[in-house]
N, C-alpha and C positions, 0 to 999 in steps of 0.2 A: 275264583277261578280255578278248576284242575285241569291241567294238560301232563299227558305221558306219553310216553314212547309210541310208536305206530307197532302194532304185531308185523310178522312178515307178510300176512295177508293183506294187510291193509295198504301195505307200501306200494302195492299195483295201482292204488287209485289215487296216487299223486303225479300220475303221468295224463297226458291226453288220451282220450279215450274213442271207440267208434261211436256213431250216432245210436247204435242199438244200446252200447254199455251206457252212455250218457242218459237215455231214457229208462234202463232198468234200474239205474242207481238213484235218479234224481238229483243229477248233476246240475248246478246252478249257474254255475263260473269258477273262474279262475282270477286270483290274484297273482302277478309278477313284480316282483320288486329288487332293487340294488341297494347298498350302501355307499354308491359314488367310489371314487378311487381313494378318498380320504379314509373311508369306513364309516363315515359319520353322517353320511346324507342320508335321504329316504327318499328314493324314487320309485313309482308304483304305476303299473297299468292294468285295468280290469279288461278280462275277456267275458263276454258273455255267451252263455251257453243256452240256458232256458229261461228267458227274460220273464217269460210268464209266472215263474216261481218266486222272482224276486220282489218279495212282496215287502211292506212296510217292516212285519216282524221281522223279516230275514235282515234287511237293513240295518236294525236296531241291533240284532246279535252280532254282525258283523263288526260294526264299530267297535262294541263292546269289547269283543275279542281282540281285535287288531290293537286297540288303542292299551288293552292290559297287556299285550304283548310288547309294546312299545315302552313302558315304564323301565325305570332305571335296571340293569342288570336280568331285562327280560330279553325273550327269545329273539326279537327284533327291535332290540334297541339300537345296537349297532354291531358291525362287524366282530368286534372284539368278545362284546358279550355273547353273541351268538354261539362264538368258539368255546367260550368258558362254558355256557348253559349246555353245550352238547357233549363238552369231557364228562360233565357229572351222570350222564345216561349213555353208557358206551354201548348198552342195548338198542339205542336209537341208531343205530351205524347202518346205513344202505351202501351195499357195493354197487357203485356205479359205473359207468362206461371209462371213466378216466380219473376219477377221485372218490373220495367216502364222502357220502353226504348224510342227511341226518333226519329222521321222520319222526313227527309227532303231531296228537289230536287233541282237539279241544271241543267238547261237547256242549251246547245248549239244550234247551228242551225240546226243541224241534229240529235242529241243525247240527250240522258235523263239519267241522273244518281240520282239513289234513293237509299239515305243511311237510313241506321237503326243503331241507336248507342245506345250503354249500356257502360255507364262511370262508371264501376263497376271493381275493381280489381280482378284478377285471372280469368276472362272470355273474351272470344273474345270482342273487343269494339266496333267493327263497321263492315257493310257489305256495300258494294257498288254496287248496282245492276245496270248494264247498257244496254241501248235498244237504239233500231232506234227508234227516239222520234215519228215519224209519224205512226208506226206501232202501237206503244203503246198507244198512245193516240186514236188512231181510234177504238183499241179494247175498251178501259175502255168506250168510247162513246157508242159504240154498246153493251156493257154489262148493261149498265143502264137500258134497256128495261126487264131486269130480265131473269130467266131461266123458259121457259115454260114446265107444264107437262101435257099430255093429256090421253086420254083414246086410246084404240087401233083402234077405229073410227074417231079419230083425232079428238074430241071435246075438247076444253081446260077445265082443271078443276081447276088449279090454277098455280100461278107464285111466285117465289121467289127471293129474291135480289142474285145477284151473290156473292157467300160464305155462303149463308144461309143453311140449313138443311132441309132434309125431313126424315121423319119417315115412316118406311116401317114394314108393322105388317103382319110377316109370317102367313102362313095356320094354323099355330097350336098355333097361339096367342102370339109368340113372338115378342117383337118392339125393332129395330134396327134404330138409327141414322144415317145418311150419310151427309157430308160436301159436298156441290157441286159448281161446278164451271162453268162456262159461257164458250162455246167454239165458237158458232156462234148460229143463230138462229134456227139451225136443231140440234145441238148436245151439249150433257152436260157431265160433267165428276160426277157420283155418286160415291163418294168414290175415291177409284184408278181406276174404271172403266169408259171408254168412251162408251158411247152411242149415238145413234139417237133417239131423244124422241120418236119415234113410237116404236124402238126395244124395249126401257125400259118398254113402258105401255104392249106391248104383252108379255114380259118375265114376267112381274108380273102377270098377268092374267093367263098364263101357270102354273105359280107358285100358285095359289090361294093367292096371297098377295095382298095387300092393301097399299097406300101411301097415305101421307098428310104432309103440311107444318108443321114444327115447328116452333110454334110460336116465334117472337124475343124478346130476353131476354129483360127485363124491368130493367132501371136504378134503383137502390134503391134512392129514395127519402129522404131527410134528413126532419125529424119533424120540423115544423117550431116552433119558439120559441115565446112565449107569453111574452109581456113585464111585465105583473104582475106574472109572475113566475120566472123570472129573478132574482138574487141576486146582 
């Protein structure tokens, strides 16, 4: 069984999604688990998303993947093996809200299993999101084109990457940031609301609001050392 670190694009799919994205990506459900306070337990809870896709073939794939990851030195064997496994793949690191997590993907012929792992005592240690592989990969490929923002005359103003943010300035000058997700070529989520791209433009015009892309955050650069300053 092959396991690899998630790409930055895939990392977004290890969290709960809206109903629209669940349908577009073929989300079957997800498993949440922890290793207890000792680090050696194994307690899990399954959450259905689309029970109609939980076929016998999926159940067999799911059992095969989880059991393989539970083997000695495997990612889900215990909290200590998870930590050691993650250290071998520094590119798997995901910057979380309060700690570093680690993301991995396992594929079978028809299903994709995306794991987000956190080898921290006292927290849930992993989430495994399960997808219809063809649907997930097709959606990710389409989302690479970015999210279009247009004016009411359908003129394209700008695009942002899936997961990027827009800044909306209200008619009274208040600025608000909204994360956006790609649904398809003509629909996007802005914050928690689903819009046709023309509907969003018309609503902004009606409300006297303007919108612009939020610049991508720059990764801080370390100041290079100069040999003559080193001790």
